N, C-alpha and C positions, 0 to 999 in steps of 0.2 A: 550410501549415506542418504538419509532423508533430508530434503531441502525444501523450505517454504519461501516462495517469492512473494513479498508483501508490497502492495500498493493500493491506493484507494480505488483504482479502476484498471481492469485488464480486459482483453478480448475485444478491443475496439481498434480503430485505425489511427489513433494518435501515436506520436513518436514513442512514448514510454511503453504503451501496450505492445507495439511492434518489437521494441528492443527486448522487453521482458520475455516475450514469446521466443525470440531468438535464443536467449540465455537458457530457457527451459529446454529447448531442443539440444543445445550444446551439452548441457549437464546430463540430460537423459542418455545421449550418445556415449557419455563417459560412464554410464551404468548407475547413475544416481536416480533416486525416486523423488521426483520434483512435483510440488503442488502449488497452485496459485492460491493466495489468500487476499481477498479484496471485498469491498462493499458492492461493487458492480463487476460482474464477471463477464458481461457481454456474451460472446459465443464460446467461451471457455468453460470447462469444468473446474471446480475448485471449492474452496471453503469461503462461504459468505459471512462476513462480520459487519453488521450494520454500523457499529461504532467507528468504522473507518470512513464513513461518508464524508465527502469533501465539504459539504455544507453544514456539518454538525457545528454548533456554537463553539465548542472547545477547540475543534480543528481550525475553525476560522480564526480564533484568537491566536493559536500557534502560528499560523501563516502570517498574520498581521504583525506579530512581534518577533518573528524569526531573526530579524537583524537588529533588535533592540536589546538593551541590558535586561537580563532575566530577572533582576530585582523588581522590575516594573510589572511582572506577571502576577496575575491574581493567584491567591492560595488555592482557589478552586481547581486550577489547572493541575496542580501538584497532587491534589487529594481526590481526583475523580478517576 
């Protein structure tokens, strides 16, 4: 099976990067074809998508409003 592991950053020494690399190894050992998808790939190979950047305005808005009522979100978030 082809699997994409998606996060804004991989290949660094933060907790998420280390954990996602561990999952990649586990899944590959089970015979899966695993690829990282991120804005920052660090030392890893993968698919780079600039829209996943942590500091992009719409991503910042999502983070800020993650625990608020979604009716407060701008229409731009839904249409971009």
